[in-house]
C-alpha positions as a printed Julia matrix, in Angstrom:
298×3 Matrix{Float64}:
   4.68    7.47  -22.53
   2.67    4.06  -22.93
   1.24    3.23  -19.51
  -0.03   -0.2   -18.42
  -2.5    -0.53  -15.72
  -2.36   -4.23  -14.2
  -5.65   -5.54  -12.79
  -7.93   -3.31  -14.66
 -11.12   -5.48  -13.95
 -11.5    -4.28  -10.43
 -13.8    -1.41   -9.31
 -10.81    1.17   -9.17
  -9.38   -0.04  -12.87
 -13.07    0.29  -14.09
 -13.1     3.94  -13.69
  -9.4     4.11  -15.61
 -11.64    2.26  -18.38
 -13.92    4.85  -18.47
 -11.69    7.77  -18.89
 -10.49    6.44  -22.4
  -6.99    8.03  -21.93
  -4.64    7.36  -25.1
  -1.39    5.65  -24.73
  -3.14    3.08  -21.87
  -3.23   -0.46  -21.69
  -5.17   -2.45  -19.73
  -4.71   -6.14  -18.11
  -7.53   -8.37  -17.05
  -7.48  -12.3   -15.74
 -11.07  -13.7   -15.39
 -13.51  -10.61  -16.15
 -12.91   -9.44  -19.84
 -12.83   -5.99  -20.47
 -12.89   -4.16  -24.07
  -9.73   -4.07  -25.75
  -7.86   -5.38  -22.82
  -4.99   -7.74  -22.65
  -5.36  -11.18  -20.78
  -2.85  -11.5   -18.02
  -2.53  -14.38  -15.42
  -0.42  -12.65  -12.48
   0.17  -16.2   -11.36
   1.64  -18.13  -14.8
   2.06  -15.25  -17.28
   5.3   -13.25  -17.99
   4.98   -9.43  -18.06
   7.9    -8.95  -20.41
   6.14   -9.8   -23.64
   3.43   -6.85  -23.09
   6.02   -4.55  -21.93
   7.91   -5.06  -25.05
   5.19   -5.4   -27.45
   3.56   -2.18  -26.25
   6.4    -0.34  -25.56
   5.29    0.35  -22.06
   7.43    2.87  -19.8
   5.09    3.15  -16.87
   2.94    0.66  -14.89
   0.11    1.12  -12.3
   0.04   -2.06  -10.42
  -3.52   -2.41   -8.81
  -3.69   -6.36   -9.09
  -4.23   -7.87   -5.57
  -6.3    -9.9    -3.34
  -7.82   -7.11   -1.27
 -10.34   -8.8     0.86
  -8.38   -9.27    4.21
 -10.55  -12.2     5.27
  -9.79  -14.04    1.87
  -6.07  -13.44    2.42
  -6.54  -14.87    5.83
  -8.65  -18.11    4.63
  -6.35  -18.61    1.9
  -2.64  -17.78    3.23
  -0.95  -19.77    0.53
  -2.7   -18.53   -2.41
  -3.18  -14.94   -0.93
   0.72  -14.86   -0.45
   1.47  -15.99   -3.93
  -0.38  -13.35   -5.5
   0.19  -10.37   -3.42
   3.57  -10.93   -2.44
   5.78  -13.84   -4.15
   4.32  -13.04   -7.98
   4.09   -9.45   -7.24
   7.69   -9.4    -6.29
   8.57  -11.27   -9.78
   6.73   -8.99  -11.81
   8.34   -5.94  -10.01
  11.55   -7.57  -10.41
  11.0    -7.4   -14.35
   9.99   -3.85  -14.22
  13.05   -2.67  -12.55
  15.18   -4.2   -15.02
  13.29   -2.32  -17.62
  13.72    0.92  -15.82
   9.85    1.19  -15.79
   8.4     3.93  -13.44
   5.96    1.78  -10.81
   3.15    3.31   -9.07
   2.12    0.44   -6.66
  -1.42    0.88   -4.67
  -1.31   -0.19   -0.93
  -3.6    -0.04    1.66
  -4.48    2.09    5.05
  -4.25   -1.68    6.45
  -0.9    -1.38    7.09
  -1.45    0.15   10.57
  -2.86   -1.09   13.56
  -5.38    1.33   13.88
  -4.87    2.04   17.51
  -4.06    5.91   16.99
  -5.64    7.19   13.77
  -4.41   10.47   11.7
  -1.3     8.33   10.38
   1.39   10.15    8.58
   3.92    8.67    5.93
   6.61    8.82    8.47
   4.56    6.83   11.26
   5.71    2.97   11.69
   3.32   -0.01    9.88
   2.06   -2.34   12.24
  -0.58   -4.45   10.39
  -2.84   -6.37   12.51
  -3.92   -8.54    9.56
  -2.21  -10.67    6.73
  -3.51   -8.18    3.97
  -1.67   -5.48    5.48
   1.47   -7.72    6.27
   1.56   -8.61    2.55
   1.33   -4.98    1.28
   4.44   -3.86    3.79
   6.54   -6.66    2.1
   6.3    -5.01   -1.24
   6.42   -1.52   -0.01
   9.83   -2.62    1.92
  10.97   -4.56   -1.26
  10.36   -1.42   -3.36
  12.33    1.04   -0.77
  14.93   -1.76   -0.83
  15.57   -2.49   -4.29
  14.47    0.53   -6.6
  14.03    4.43   -6.59
  11.66    5.02   -9.5
   8.39    4.54   -7.9
   5.68    5.72   -5.83
   3.39    4.05   -3.51
  -0.1     5.16   -2.45
  -1.62    3.97    0.54
  -5.3     4.46   -0.22
  -8.29    4.77    2.12
 -11.5     2.95    1.53
 -13.06    4.43   -1.8
 -16.27    5.01   -2.57
 -18.22    6.44   -5.85
 -21.24    8.09   -6.99
 -22.45    5.45   -9.3
 -25.99    4.15   -8.33
 -25.22    0.96   -9.44
 -22.18   -0.01   -7.57
 -22.47   -1.04   -3.71
 -19.56    1.44   -2.27
 -19.74    3.07    0.93
 -22.1     5.74   -0.02
 -24.31    4.17   -2.74
 -24.65    0.89   -0.86
 -26.22    2.95    2.3
 -28.2     5.06    0.31
 -29.78    2.04   -1.73
 -30.92    0.44    1.6
 -32.38    3.49    3.15
 -34.29    4.34   -0.22
 -35.44    0.48    0.21
 -36.37    1.36    3.87
 -34.17   -1.18    5.47
 -35.22   -1.22    9.09
 -32.07   -2.19   10.81
 -28.44   -0.83   10.36
 -25.53   -2.25   12.21
 -22.26   -0.14   12.25
 -19.49    0.94   14.29
 -19.03    4.13   15.86
 -15.24    3.22   16.51
 -14.21    2.16   12.8
 -12.77    5.4    11.67
 -11.28    6.21    8.21
 -10.62    8.91    5.68
 -13.09    8.16    2.87
 -11.68    8.82   -0.54
 -13.69    9.58   -3.75
 -12.56    7.17   -6.41
 -12.39    9.84   -9.11
 -10.33   11.79   -7.14
  -8.01    8.75   -6.92
  -7.98    8.33  -10.19
  -6.89   11.87  -10.76
  -4.13   11.61   -8.2
  -2.78    8.73  -10.24
  -2.85   10.38  -13.48
  -1.17   13.48  -11.75
   1.4    10.98  -10.39
   2.41    9.46  -13.66
   2.43   12.88  -15.55
   4.62   14.17  -12.86
   6.79   10.92  -12.36
   6.27   11.77   -8.48
   7.98    9.15   -6.22
   7.97    8.13   -2.75
   5.11    7.11   -0.34
   2.09    8.93   -0.06
  -1.32    8.64    2.02
  -4.11    9.13   -0.18
  -7.62    9.79    1.41
 -10.45   12.28    1.44
 -10.2    15.49    3.18
 -11.78   14.42    6.59
 -12.16   11.16    8.78
 -15.52    9.37    9.59
 -16.86    6.86   11.64
 -19.31    4.41    9.6
 -21.83    5.54   11.94
 -21.21    9.08   11.08
 -21.36    8.38    7.51
 -24.76    6.52    7.76
 -26.42    9.46    9.55
 -25.2    11.9     6.65
 -26.45    9.84    4.12
 -29.81    9.51    6.18
 -29.97   13.18    6.65
 -29.32   14.14    3.16
 -32.05   11.53    1.82
 -34.52   12.91    4.33
 -34.44   16.49    3.11
 -36.7    15.1     0.37
 -40.15   16.1     1.83
 -41.89   13.02    0.11
 -39.42   10.55    1.79
 -38.73   10.55    5.4
 -37.5     7.27    7.25
 -35.93    6.72   10.6
 -34.43    3.15   10.87
 -32.86    1.48   13.64
 -28.93    2.39   13.91
 -27.22   -0.25   16.09
 -23.86    0.53   17.2
 -21.65   -2.65   17.03
 -18.08   -3.81   18.3
 -16.16   -4.96   15.47
 -14.18   -7.7    17.5
 -17.58   -9.52   18.24
 -18.49   -9.91   14.43
 -17.47  -13.35   12.83
 -14.55  -11.78   10.88
 -11.87  -14.32   10.06
  -9.01  -11.47    9.79
  -8.87   -8.63   12.54
  -9.86   -5.12   11.38
  -7.77   -2.19   12.51
 -10.2     0.54   14.15
  -9.05    3.9    13.53
  -6.9     4.26   10.07
  -7.58    7.43    9.32
  -4.8     9.14    7.34
  -2.78   12.73    7.31
  -2.69   13.82    4.18
  -0.65   16.87    4.41
   2.01   15.51    2.18
  -0.31   14.61   -0.67
  -1.96   17.99   -0.77
   1.28   19.85   -0.9
   2.2    17.31   -4.19
  -1.32   17.86   -5.77
  -2.85   21.03   -7.73
  -6.51   20.64   -7.26
  -8.65   19.86   -4.0
 -10.14   16.64   -2.94
 -13.85   16.22   -2.99
 -15.66   15.71    0.53
 -18.05   13.26    1.22
 -20.73   15.99    1.39
 -20.46   17.24   -2.0
 -20.71   13.65   -3.42
 -23.84   12.66   -1.51
 -25.66   15.54   -2.91
 -24.62   14.17   -6.1
 -25.75   10.76   -5.29
 -29.07   11.97   -3.96
 -29.63   14.23   -7.15
 -29.13   11.28   -9.47
 -31.29    9.19   -7.41
 -34.25   11.99   -8.04
 -33.49   12.25  -11.55
 -33.65    8.38  -12.1
 -37.13    8.52  -10.24
 -38.54   11.16  -12.3
 -37.4     9.29  -15.85
 -39.35    6.11  -14.75
 -42.54    8.29  -14.36
């Protein structure tokens, strides 16, 4: 069946583009993508696209995902993340389209951690509240959908600045100071696993609410130390930066951040047929790629 990815020019959307699956169509707004369909979520009607390409399934990625941007631009972010998103979903419901909606770990307060799908969502920032509004709207008005609350994603791409590669780059540049929190805890998710999960859900028409995260929870401090230790296994590279534990509530953030948003993913594991990659596996790939890149430059 033909599938539409709404919001394909972001970090997650780019991984769909690389997979080059048949019968998939991709929308973009400002950042043009090859063979993409321009779609302005604020002003355009989704129906002509659905009809023209005979779409039967939709993955909804498009959103303003930065909590500070949402808080700073309340009206605009509410228009994008809630009002216009609801409008599009209503049209998809009329067409009886299967919807896979991407939500967030930020729907929780962060006071507890190890959250399962049955626990009450209590967002502490506007972005989380906006995601909950769409979740509730879907549960109230439709059945043929799945909601994936995803953890913070990372990749093994040396050219991006996601969790692992961002820290690795700065270590390799011998950055002297790192400011990270021992109390900010989450379950980092390998983005290629996320893409694999989405494809599996689309294939099997999975419905309901799922927490999608990596197999283990870490603090930012623990992740940084892991990366540093792996890189320092190289005998020619030994580096010890100053790692400073910081309190999130003392940072000049516009929107409040929940501290512990680690996920219980037992439900997810029962519904997929493959194992999720752990951060150690991906980190080894990153370090190996870096060593290959260095040898190519010599």
